[in-house]
C-alpha positions as CSV (number, residue, x, y, z in Angstrom):
1,M,33.7,18.1,48.9
2,A,31.8,15.5,51.0
3,E,29.1,15.0,48.3
4,I,31.5,14.3,45.4
5,M,33.7,12.1,47.5
6,D,30.7,10.1,48.6
7,I,29.7,9.6,44.9
8,L,33.3,8.5,44.2
9,A,33.6,6.3,47.3
10,P,33.0,3.0,45.4
11,L,35.7,3.8,42.9
12,I,38.1,4.9,45.6
13,K,37.4,1.6,47.4
14,N,38.3,-0.3,44.3
15,I,41.5,1.7,43.8
16,N,42.5,1.2,47.4
17,Q,41.9,-2.5,47.2
18,T,44.0,-2.7,44.0
19,M,46.8,-0.9,45.8
20,I,46.6,-3.2,48.8
21,D,46.8,-6.2,46.5
22,L,49.8,-4.8,44.7
23,I,51.6,-3.8,47.9
24,G,50.8,-7.2,49.4
25,R,53.0,-8.9,46.8
26,D,56.1,-6.9,48.0
27,E,58.8,-8.1,50.2
28,A,58.0,-7.4,53.9
29,A,60.7,-4.8,54.3
30,V,59.3,-2.5,51.5
31,A,55.7,-3.4,52.2
32,R,56.0,-2.0,55.7
33,V,57.1,1.4,54.6
34,S,54.9,1.7,51.5
35,G,52.0,0.3,53.4
36,Y,52.5,2.9,56.1
37,S,52.4,5.6,53.5
38,F,49.3,4.1,52.0
39,D,47.6,3.8,55.4
40,G,48.2,7.5,56.0
41,G,45.3,8.3,53.7
42,G,45.1,10.6,50.7
43,K,42.5,11.7,48.2
44,R,43.7,9.3,45.4
45,L,43.2,12.2,43.0
46,R,45.7,10.9,40.4
47,P,44.3,7.4,40.1
48,L,40.8,8.9,40.2
49,M,41.6,11.2,37.4
50,F,43.0,8.3,35.4
51,C,39.9,6.2,36.0
52,L,37.4,8.9,35.2
53,V,39.1,10.0,32.0
54,S,39.3,6.4,31.0
55,E,35.6,5.9,31.7
56,A,34.7,9.2,30.0
57,L,36.5,7.9,26.8
58,G,34.8,4.5,26.8
59,R,37.3,2.3,28.5
60,P,35.9,-0.2,31.1
61,L,37.3,0.1,34.6
62,N,38.6,-3.5,34.7
63,R,41.6,-4.9,36.7
64,P,44.3,-3.8,34.2
65,C,42.8,-0.3,34.2
66,L,42.8,-0.1,38.0
67,E,46.4,-1.3,38.2
68,I,47.8,1.3,35.9
69,A,45.7,3.9,37.8
70,A,47.4,2.7,41.0
71,S,50.8,3.3,39.4
72,F,50.1,7.0,39.5
73,E,49.5,6.9,43.3
74,F,52.7,4.9,43.7
75,L,54.6,7.6,41.8
76,H,53.0,10.2,44.1
77,M,53.8,8.2,47.2
78,A,57.4,7.9,46.2
79,T,57.7,11.6,45.7
80,L,56.2,12.2,49.2
81,L,58.7,9.8,50.8
82,H,61.6,11.5,49.1
83,D,60.3,15.1,49.6
84,D,59.8,14.6,53.3
85,I,63.4,13.6,53.7
86,V,64.6,16.5,51.5
87,D,62.4,18.9,53.5
88,V,63.3,17.4,56.9
89,A,59.5,17.2,57.4
90,E,58.2,15.7,60.7
91,V,54.6,15.3,59.8
92,R,52.7,13.9,56.8
93,R,49.0,13.6,56.7
94,G,48.7,14.1,60.4
95,R,51.2,11.4,61.4
96,A,55.0,11.1,61.8
97,A,56.7,11.1,58.5
98,A,57.9,7.7,57.3
99,H,61.6,8.5,57.5
100,L,61.2,9.2,61.2
101,V,59.3,5.9,61.8
102,F,61.4,3.6,59.7
103,G,64.7,5.5,59.1
104,T,66.0,7.6,56.3
105,P,67.7,4.8,54.3
106,E,64.5,2.7,54.4
107,A,62.3,5.5,53.3
108,V,64.6,6.4,50.4
109,L,64.8,2.8,49.2
110,A,61.0,2.3,49.6
111,G,60.5,5.4,47.5
112,D,62.9,4.1,44.9
113,Y,61.0,0.8,44.9
114,L,57.6,2.5,44.4
115,L,59.1,4.4,41.4
116,S,60.2,1.1,39.9
117,K,56.8,-0.5,40.7
118,A,55.0,2.3,38.8
119,A,57.4,1.9,35.9
120,A,56.8,-1.9,35.8
121,L,53.0,-1.3,35.7
122,G,53.4,1.1,32.9
123,A,55.5,-1.3,30.9
124,A,52.9,-4.0,31.4
125,T,50.5,-2.1,29.2
126,G,52.8,-2.9,26.2
127,N,52.2,0.7,25.0
128,L,55.5,2.4,24.2
129,K,54.0,5.9,24.2
130,C,52.6,5.2,27.7
131,V,56.1,4.2,28.9
132,Q,57.7,7.2,27.3
133,V,55.2,9.6,29.0
134,M,55.6,7.9,32.4
135,S,59.4,8.1,32.1
136,R,59.2,11.8,31.3
137,V,56.8,12.4,34.3
138,A,59.2,10.7,36.7
139,G,62.1,12.7,35.5
140,T,60.2,16.0,35.6
141,L,59.1,15.4,39.2
142,S,62.7,15.0,40.3
143,L,63.8,18.0,38.3
144,G,61.0,20.1,39.9
145,E,62.2,19.3,43.4
146,L,65.8,20.1,42.5
147,V,64.8,23.5,41.0
148,Q,62.6,24.3,44.0
149,L,65.6,23.5,46.3
150,G,67.7,26.0,44.3
151,S,65.1,28.7,44.5
152,R,64.7,28.7,48.3
153,R,64.7,32.2,49.8
154,Q,64.9,33.8,46.4
155,V,62.4,36.5,47.3
156,E,62.5,38.0,43.8
157,L,61.3,34.7,42.2
158,S,59.2,35.6,39.2
159,E,55.6,34.3,38.7
160,S,56.7,32.5,35.5
161,A,59.5,30.7,37.4
162,Y,57.0,29.7,40.1
163,F,54.6,28.2,37.6
164,Q,57.5,26.2,36.1
165,I,58.2,24.8,39.5
166,I,54.7,23.8,40.3
167,Y,54.2,22.3,36.9
168,R,57.3,20.1,37.5
169,K,56.5,19.1,41.1
170,T,52.8,18.6,40.9
171,A,50.9,19.3,37.7
172,V,53.0,17.0,35.4
173,L,51.8,13.9,37.3
174,M,48.2,14.9,36.9
175,E,48.7,15.8,33.3
176,G,50.5,12.5,32.7
177,A,47.7,10.5,34.4
178,A,45.0,12.1,32.2
179,R,47.0,11.8,29.1
180,I,47.9,8.2,29.5
181,A,44.3,7.4,30.3
182,A,43.4,8.9,26.9
183,L,46.1,7.1,25.1
184,L,45.1,3.7,26.5
185,A,41.5,4.4,25.8
186,G,42.3,4.8,22.2
187,A,41.4,8.5,22.1
188,D,41.9,10.6,19.0
189,G,44.3,13.6,19.0
190,R,41.6,16.1,20.0
191,E,40.5,14.1,23.0
192,E,44.1,13.3,24.1
193,A,45.0,17.0,24.0
194,A,41.8,17.8,26.0
195,A,42.7,15.2,28.6
196,R,46.2,16.5,28.9
197,R,45.0,20.1,29.3
198,Y,42.5,19.0,32.0
199,G,45.2,17.3,34.0
200,L,47.6,20.2,33.6
201,Q,45.2,23.0,34.6
202,F,43.8,20.9,37.4
203,G,47.3,20.2,38.8
204,L,48.3,23.9,38.7
205,A,45.1,25.0,40.5
206,F,45.5,22.3,43.1
207,Q,49.1,23.3,43.9
208,I,48.2,27.0,44.1
209,M,45.5,26.1,46.7
210,D,48.1,24.0,48.6
211,D,50.3,27.0,48.7
212,I,47.4,29.2,49.9
213,L,46.6,26.8,52.7
214,D,50.2,27.2,54.0
215,Y,49.2,30.8,54.9
216,Q,45.7,30.3,56.2
217,G,45.0,26.6,56.8
218,D,45.3,24.6,60.0
219,E,47.3,21.5,60.7
220,A,44.4,19.4,61.8
221,T,42.8,19.6,58.3
222,F,45.9,20.3,56.2
223,G,47.8,17.2,57.5
224,K,51.1,19.1,58.0
225,P,52.2,22.2,59.9
226,V,50.9,25.5,58.5
227,G,53.8,27.8,57.6
228,H,56.1,24.9,56.8
229,D,56.7,26.3,53.3
230,L,57.8,29.6,54.8
231,D,60.2,27.8,57.2
232,E,61.7,26.1,54.1
233,G,62.1,29.4,52.3
234,K,59.6,28.4,49.5
235,I,58.4,31.4,47.6
236,T,54.9,30.8,46.4
237,L,52.1,32.6,44.5
238,P,50.5,34.3,47.5
239,F,53.9,35.8,48.4
240,I,54.6,36.8,44.8
241,K,51.2,38.5,44.3
242,A,51.6,40.4,47.6
243,R,55.2,41.4,46.9
244,E,54.0,43.0,43.6
245,A,51.1,44.9,45.2
246,L,52.7,46.2,48.4
247,D,54.3,49.7,48.7
248,D,58.1,49.9,48.7
249,R,58.4,49.9,52.5
250,K,56.2,46.9,53.1
251,R,57.7,45.1,50.2
252,A,61.2,45.5,51.6
253,R,60.0,44.3,55.0
254,L,58.3,41.3,53.5
255,C,61.4,40.3,51.5
256,E,63.7,40.9,54.5
257,L,61.7,38.6,56.7
258,A,61.4,35.9,54.0
259,E,65.2,35.9,53.5
260,R,65.9,34.9,57.1
261,D,67.3,31.4,57.7
262,S,65.1,30.9,60.7
263,L,61.7,32.4,61.4
264,S,60.2,33.0,64.8
265,P,56.5,32.8,65.4
266,Q,56.4,36.6,65.3
267,D,58.1,36.5,61.9
268,H,55.4,34.1,60.6
269,E,52.6,36.3,61.9
270,E,54.2,39.4,60.3
271,I,54.7,37.7,56.9
272,Q,51.2,36.4,56.9
273,A,49.8,39.8,57.8
274,L,51.8,41.4,54.9
275,V,50.8,38.8,52.4
276,L,47.1,39.3,53.4
277,A,47.5,43.1,53.3
278,G,49.0,42.8,49.8
279,G,46.0,40.8,48.6
280,G,48.3,37.8,47.9
281,V,45.9,35.1,49.1
282,N,42.9,36.6,47.2
283,S,44.9,37.1,44.0
284,A,46.3,33.6,44.1
285,H,42.8,32.2,44.7
286,L,41.5,34.1,41.7
287,K,44.2,32.4,39.6
288,A,43.3,29.0,40.9
289,D,39.7,29.6,40.0
290,E,40.7,30.6,36.5
291,L,42.8,27.5,36.0
292,A,40.0,25.2,37.4
293,H,37.6,26.7,34.9
294,E,40.0,26.2,32.1
295,A,40.2,22.5,33.2
296,M,36.5,22.2,33.0
297,E,36.4,23.9,29.6
298,A,38.8,21.3,28.3
299,L,36.2,18.6,29.0
300,S,33.9,20.0,26.4
301,Q,35.9,17.8,23.9
302,F,34.5,14.7,25.7
303,Q,31.0,13.3,25.1
304,P,28.6,14.1,27.9
305,S,28.6,11.3,30.5
306,P,28.4,10.8,34.3
307,A,32.3,10.4,34.2
308,R,32.7,13.8,32.6
309,D,30.4,15.3,35.2
310,K,32.5,13.8,38.0
311,L,35.7,15.3,36.4
312,E,34.0,18.7,36.2
313,A,33.1,18.4,39.9
314,L,36.7,17.5,40.8
315,A,38.0,20.5,38.9
316,A,35.6,22.8,40.8
317,L,36.9,21.4,44.1
318,A,40.5,21.9,43.1
319,A,40.1,25.7,43.6
320,A,37.7,25.5,46.5
321,R,39.7,23.1,48.8
322,S,40.3,23.7,52.4
323,Y,42.0,20.4,53.0
């Protein structure tokens, strides 16, 4: 992780500076909240993906390219602001969530503003297809959160329903970033499809690893409390895989615990033990590995280049993350 991020550090610096410049143009009220979210850190994976796909397909990383790249981080930041309110989250990236610092109304409106800012940057490309894709991405992100809310504590949630949720809440934005990069680089249909598949498979693998870390990570590196998904009643792939593998008695106990409105520390420990006993974490990790390799395979449609190599390295990290 450290090695590839060191290689990408100059590009991340350029992305961050572009975001600072764009946020600096905002009214002070919204700049405070969006600036706080920006200062909280982040891996900038979405704008990185946009820039690297653009570069791999021959588009120079000039100012217009960096600004549209930043729009994907603004979309992401908006969803985090809104999601933390919906989830009543107290911590984001190791700091107090923005709605606790500035107030819920301010965080909601700042998120709305960032959504509109991303849309404006997309419109500035003058590419109707780009605008259409970005509009679909924004709508799908909201739909994903709504569907996930409706599936809380549904302990019989199917694997296919889970994948539909994580596509809508996470992977669609990475798929959109890669696809729009290809569109604006003038890619042919084959390259556009490859870029889209790369972003999709990367995003699914990344979210599965996020869900795994809720069972075995730690708050210092994860940036939010471990076990928070369980507290919110989110049924994720490690749980589903374990539920399918456990015997009837242990399966019933796992489901009984997960259906509770409030979980004690002892409940957390027992759920985690049952998920591990059912091989849920290992099975989920194998799926993330498979998806990451599919993302790398999609890149075979691109000409060999340093940018393609960096995209491959990012995909490998998506299923090996511990952060």
